[in-house]
N, C-alpha and C positions, 0 to 999 in steps of 0.2 A: 055482314059486319063481324069483325073479330072482337071478342070481348076484351075490354080494357082491364089490364091487370093493375091492381093497386100499387102505388109506389113503394119501393123497398126502403126499409129504414137504413139510414147511413150507419156504417160501422163506427163505433166510438174510437176516437183518436187516443193514442197512447204516447206518452213522453218517453224519449230514449232514456235508458238507465244512466244514472249519475255515477261516474267512476269514483271510487273511494280515494281519499287523500293519500299520497305517498309519503312515507317517512323521509325526511331530509336531514342529513347530518349537520350541515352548516347553514341551511336556510329553511324556511318553513313555507308551506302552501296551505292556504285556507280556502275552502269552498263555501260560497254563500248562496242559499236558495232564496228566491223571491218568486212571486206569481209570474208564470210564463217566462222565467229567465233564470239563467245560471251564470254566475260571475266567479272568476278566479282571481284571487288577490295573492300575490307573492310578497313575502317580507323577508328581509335580511336579518339574520341573527347576529348578535354581538359576538366579537371574537372570543373563542374559547380556548382553554389550554387542556392538553391531554393530561388526565390524572396521573400523578406520580412522576411527572417529568422533572428531571434535574440535569441540566446540560452543563458540563464542565467547559468553561471558556478559557480560564487561566489557572495554571499551577506553576510551581517553581521547583518541581522535582524531576524535571527532564522528560516528562511524559510526552510522547509525540502527539501533536494536534492541540496541545494546551500549554506548551512551554514556548515562550517568546522572549526575545531580547528587549529589555527596556533601556531607554536613553533619557538622561536627565536634561531638563531645560529650565533655566531661570530667567526672570524678566530681563530682557536685553535692551529696553528702550528708555530714552529720556533719563538716563542716569540711574537706572534701577539698581538697588543694592541688596536685593534678596539673594540668598545663597542656599544651595542644597546639594545633596548627593543621593545616588541610588546604588544599592548593592544587593546581592543575593546571599543569604545565609543558608548554607547547605545542611545545617543541623535540623533535627526534628522534622524531616521530610521536606525541608526547603521552604523559604519564604523571602519575599522582597522587603527591602527596608528603604523608606524615604526619610531623610533626616536633614534638617536645615532650619532656616528662619525666614519668614516673610517680613520685609521691611517697607515702610512707607516711602514712596518715590517723592523726593522733595519737590521737584518741578511740577508734579501733578497733584501732590497732597492726597494721594490715594495709595492703599497698600499694593505692593507688587504681587508676584506669584512665584511658586516653584512647581514643577510638575515632572512626572516620569511617563513616557509614552512607549507603546509597543505596536509595531505594524505587523500585519500578517493576515493569513486566510483563516479566520476563526470559525469555529463550528456553527452550523445552522441552529439558531436559537428561536426560530419562528414558532415552534410548538409550545413555547412558554409565553407567547405574546401578551396574554392578559394577566401575566404574573409579575414577577419582579426580578431585578438583578440582585444577587446575593453576594456580599463580600464577607469573607472570613478574615477578620482584622483584629488588631489590638494596638494600643497607643499609650505612651507614657506622657502624652500631652492631650488628655481628653477634653481639656478646657478650650482647645483651639476650635474656633468657630467657622473656619473656612474650607473644610474638607469637601471635595467634589470628585465626581467620576464622570468620564465622558466616553462615548462610543461613537465611532464614525462609520457611516454607511451611506451609499447612494451619492458619493462624491468622487470625482476623479483625483482630487488632491486632498487626502485626509488631513495632513499637517496644516495646509492652508485653511481648510474649513474650521479646524480646531483652534486657529488663531483669530479668525474673523467672526465666528458666531452668527453668521447671517447678516452682519452689519455692513458688509461690503459685497459687491457682486461676486457670484459664484462661490460664496462661502457657506452655503447651506449644507447640512448633512452631518454636523457634529453635534450629537445630542448629549446634553449635560444635566446633571442633577446634584443637589447637595446631599450630604449625609453627615452624621455625627457618630463619634465613637465613645461610648460610656466608659467610665473608669471601671476596670475589672482586672482580676488576677490572671485571667486566661484569654483565649480567643473568643471573640464575640461575632455572632452572625448579624450583619446589617442588611436588611431587605429594603430595597428602593423600588417602588412600583414603576413599571415602564411608563405608566401614565404621568409620572412626575418629571419625565425627561422632556426637554425642548431643544430644538436646534436654533432658536432665536434668543440670543443672550448678548450681554454687553462684554466686549473684549477688555474693557477697563476694570470691571468689577466682577464679572462672571454671573451677575444676576440676570434672570430671565427677563427679556423684554416682551415676550408673548408666551403664554402658557398653552400647553396642549389642549386644555379644557376650553380655551377661548379661540384657538386657531388650529384646526385639524391638520393644516399643512406642517405644523411644528411637531407633530406626534411621532414617536418611535414605534412604527407599525411592524406587523409580522413580516411584511415584504422587506423592510429595512433590516430586521433581525436575521434574515437569511444570509446576508452577506456583510458581516461586520469586518471592517478593514483595519481598525485601529482602536485601542483602548488606552485611556489616560487616567492617571491619578493626580489630582490637583490639590494645592493649598493656595488659596487666593481670596481676596476680598476682606481679609482680616490680618492684621499684623500679629506676630508672635512666633514663639518657638514651635517647631513642627517635628513630630516623630511618629511615623505611621508604618506599621508592619502588616503586610498582606500575605496571607497563605493561599488564598484561592478566590476566584470570581466565577460565579455560575449564574445561569438563567434557570429560574425555578417557577413551575406552574403554580397557579393561585392556590390550589388546595393544599400545597405543601406549607403554606404560611400558617396553618393552624397549629403547627408544632411549636413547642416552647423554645426558648433560647435565642430570640431574635429581637433586634431593635429596628424599628422602621425608620427609613430615611424620610426627610421632608416633613417631619412633624409627628411626634407621639409614637407609641408602640411598646411592645413587650421587650424587656431587656433580659439578657442571660449570657453566661459565659461557658466555655467548654474547658 
């Protein structure tokens, strides 16, 4: 008989090494340990802006890539009586001037509008998506309450979208926001957060019918800011004399807003002039 050998002790089992989390620039990866299990959870980060970004979209000094021709349009429907003009003043580096008056439309009993619009291939502004649109402006009618700015993107017909405001089929893609211009002796920087824009608004009053905070489909996203096709300056929704001078329009990253000399569009903010 062969002697019976005692049973060998089983080798202890070892778990495979856990890889460390990788740094992600625009998304994050979290590793969770639990007994006998390893789970991976990915999360999307909120859109961020590159520090120090200031993208020039519009100037009136002839600079290639930021100088575009504006065309004036006044309310044309139902006996509209508003009147306005657009011109470019070549002094002091150049600036655009919208001058006129918004008058109530008798048949509708609502104020009409005047606006100036420019079409073109504007610079990619997506790097400033979580920041603001910044206007360098001044006005001799700071009491006027109907200043607005619009940018069109993601639409095949920018002028049609900026007339319909999403209220009629195929009229999405014109993003509008209010702003005010304080009384000042010089140029004022007006910063309007991109989150304050919406492409769902009433063509009768210009007021938003849905906010970006309530409907993500109405938001002016980084994808839309890549391909801006049209920029408009409006006076609507309030009757009165209008005089607006605009020296430049830029897309500015959020960390730039900590500087002084700005008044925020859409409610409250710092005021200052240059």
